[in-house]
C-alpha positions, 0 to 999 in steps of 0.5 A: 456211079455219081448220083448227080451226074445228069449230063445224060439227061439234057433236054429233060422235057415234059415226058421225062417229067411225067415219068417221074411223077407216075412212079408210086402211082400203080394203086391209083391206076388200078382204081382209075381202071375200076372206075372207067369199067364202072363208067362203061357199065353206066353208059351201057345201062343207059342204052338198055333200060327205059327213059326212067333207068337211063335217067337214073344211070346219068345221075350215077354217072355224074356222081362217078365223074365227080368223084375227087379223092382228097388228101389234107396236108398239116404240119410243123412251121418251116417244115417244108410243106409247101414245097413237097405240095409243089413236088406232089403237083409236079411244079416246083415253083407254084406255090410260094415257098420262100415267102413269109408263113401263109395266112389262115388260108386252105388252099385246095389244088384240084388236080386233073389228068392231062388228058381231060378238058379241064381248064386251069383256073383259080377261085378265092373266097373272102371272109364275111363280115361276121367272121371278120368282126368275131376275129377283130372284136375277140381276138378269135379263139384264143382271145375267147380263152383269155376273156373266159379265163380273166387274163385281161392283159393278154386279151388286150394284147390279142385284141391290139394284134387283131386291130393292127391287122384291121388296119393293115388291111384297110391300108392295103385295100382302101374303100374296097375293104368292106365291100370285099367281105363275103365276096368270091373272085374267079380266074381263068388262069393259075400263076405264082403272082396271083396266088401270092396276091391272095393267100401269102402275107405281103411285106410292106410296100418299101420304095427303096426295095424294088423287090417288095411288091405293093400286090404281094399278100393284098387280099391275104388278111381277108381271104379264107380259102383258095381253090386252084384247078391244074392238069397234073401229068401222069395222074390217072385220075381226079385228085384234091390236095389241101395245103393248110397253114400252121396251126400255131398262129396267134388267133387259133383260126388256123387250127379250126380251118385245120380241123375242117379240113381233116374232117372233110378228107379221109386221108391226113399227111403230117409234115415234119422237119427232120431237124424238129421231128416230133417234140413236146411242142408239136402237141397240137399236131398230135391231138389233130391226128389222134382221132383219125384212123391209123390207116389214114394218117402218113408221117413224112419227115421232110428235109433230110436233105439238111441231115449231116448223117442221115444213115445214122439220123433217120432211124433214131428220128423214126423211133423218136416219132414212134416214142412221142406218139405212144407217149401221148396216145397218138395213132398207133402204127402210122406209116413214117416216111422220109424225104426230101422236097428240095431233091424232088424239086432239083430232080424235077427240074433236072438240075442236081448238079446245082444242089447246094454242097451239103445237100449234095452230100447227104443225097450221096450218102444216103443213096448208099443206104436207102432201101428203094426196093419196090419203089424203083426198078433195077433200071431206075436205080441206074438213072440219077434223076430217078434215083434222086426222085426216089430218095426224095421220098415222093414215089413212096409217099404217092404209093402210100396215098394211092394205096389208101385211097384205092382201098378206102374212099375209091372202093367205098364210092365204087360199091355205093355207085355200083350197087344202085347201078346194079339194082338198076340192071336187075330191073332191066333183066327183070323187064325183059323176063316179064316181057318174054312170058307167054301171054296166058301166064303174064297175069299170073299172081299179079297183084293189082297195080294200084294196091301195089303202089299203096303197098310200096308207099306203105313199105317206104313210110314204115321203114323210114319212120322205124329208121327215124325213131332208131336215130332219135333213140341213137342220138338221145343216148349219144347225147346223155352219154356225152353229158355224163362223160363231161360231168364226170370229168369236170367232178374229177378235175375239181376234186384233184384241184381241191386236193392240189390246194390242200397239199400245195396252197394257192400259190403253186400252179396246178394242171390237169390232163384232159386226155381222158376226156378226149378218150371218152368222148371218143369212145362215145363216137365209136358207139355212135358209129357202130350203132348208126351202122347197125340201124341202117343196115337193119332198115335196108335189110327189112325194106329189101325183104319186104320189097322182094315179097312185094315184087312176087305179089306184083310181078310174079318175080322171085328173089332170084329173078329180081335181086336187090343190092342192098345200100353200104351204111355211109362213113361216119367222119372221125371226131376231129374237133376233139383235137381243138386246143382248150384251157388245160392244153396251155400253160401260158402266162395267162394260166398263172395270172388265173391263179393269182386272181383267185381267193379261197378254195371254193372260188378256185374250184367254182371258178375252174369248173365254169371255165373248163365246162365253157371251154369243153362245151364247144367240142361237146356240142359240135359232137352232138349237133354237128357230127352226130346230127349230120351222121343221121342226116347223111343215113337218112339221105343215103336211104332215101337215094335207096328207096327213090332207086327202088321207087324207080325200079317198081315203076319201070316193071309195073309199066312193063306189067301193064303194057300188052306183051306183043307190043312190048316184045315188038318195042324192044325188038325195035329199040334195044341195041345189038346184042342186047342180051350179051351186053346186058349180061356183061354189065350185070357181071361188071356191076356185081364186081362193084356192088 
């Protein structure tokens, strides 16, 4: 069978394209089904409880509606990452993949199911004046490093490049340049021209070349981020793809922007070129993903269409990548997939018969060897377009992403919202029990309302204070441990330097691997995560036990009659900032000049100590002041949300307990929806699945 024969597929339409795009999304569809079930339970809860319960349910419903799992794509320059993003979106020509490299812009594509009422749109944010000044005056991150190392020639070169960038922006934008800094522009549509104007480096206008537009890249130099909102065929739930710039630009701004993107997403896709695979030059990429869980890293080797012998070369490339990751302590057991964004785009447009000859040959050769069981059905394998789509790797990538979303962030979100909703539903059920009590037992064992409220506030104050104190201790220990790790590393590195000087003298450059520092700081992060989780769970358990006792004393409700669903400890983000480049990671000409500017062993040692301390301080400080403090704030916010939820439960129960029993029963009978008990029972069963 000729894989490229698409004569039976003339008239390829949106329905056929949607059929391709649906392949591999089964786990995401299952997650979407769970979201819909939870949405139905929350809506039922709105009608079952009082106004207070309805407001809380509405708030949870809004949280569910705003749920948007995100995936960050990083990769080598010229790996075809943008073409891969276009294939995942289902629009081969959306993001320009055939122009100069992207600027320092993270482009977030917010994808929505076609059935939703979400309208296409675009939003572009510009650097503010302070950010721009830091780039221009110091040459960005690499300029800071060169300045610290005393590489004056390198620093001047970087500053000159930054100044040239600023002047080009002034020429493009004229008087608007300063006005635009810090601004945001929003559009009610998305197209290729609009995107090129804001996020692609443009060519200089040329009167002799009509294809070079002065609009291309007009705002690119000052654009910080771009957000595009699109509908995507066959998508069962909202999804965000973050297309990041390369990480090896002159100013190293892209590295920091990419680090923030990875930290904000739970899943990272590393896009490599089949011709480059993963080499020593990609250490920056390896560092970025080393501190992300292996489960959350997928490596996609693109451009297999350019391989002369994919059957032989693909296993070799896979082994080479695994060996490189193992050698450099990269993520273990990261899933490695192979494919071609080019094949995907031709399949989406139903034009396989126009593939370049070499690419067509590779497709035919690989089609006889690739194992697509579990990716395509037997019927799909007989369809040329679906077979090419399967060989492109997109269905396998979609399945890997969908599985991780369903088992990861989707499950976590559903459990968090489901747990809160279950507490509200349990309160509704408890209220029914209170209203159903005989009049002569309605006040049995009841604590005075004012005293009960006072006791409730006392529990909240006491447990919040204990959790706050626990985090004081955790963060203090974390800070001390990081200081010890950094000091120990600096001492060892300096001692190694002195040994080198004694053995080889001052004219032989010396290097020292900072992997040990990163490993120890990562270990400190794991201790932080473990202790934070334990502290949160202990506080939630103690609060639950105290509240159960209060509910018994105030309303005569046992723990079985009003069960409390415990909140789940917030996820601690990975220490991605440990992947940032520092002086010891580089071996540029400035490092050799640093050696030549020193005189005497003591000067070498003292200068080196201060240089590396200054280099490592930023990510030590970021872990301590940003990540660790963020862990604390997130935990306290989640705990406060749990307390607020329980206060709402208590208020509803107290209102029921204070009401006249006969009037209460009459009110419930009048306002309750049909088959109230059956609806409440179904709602409790549904919420119990997700709590």
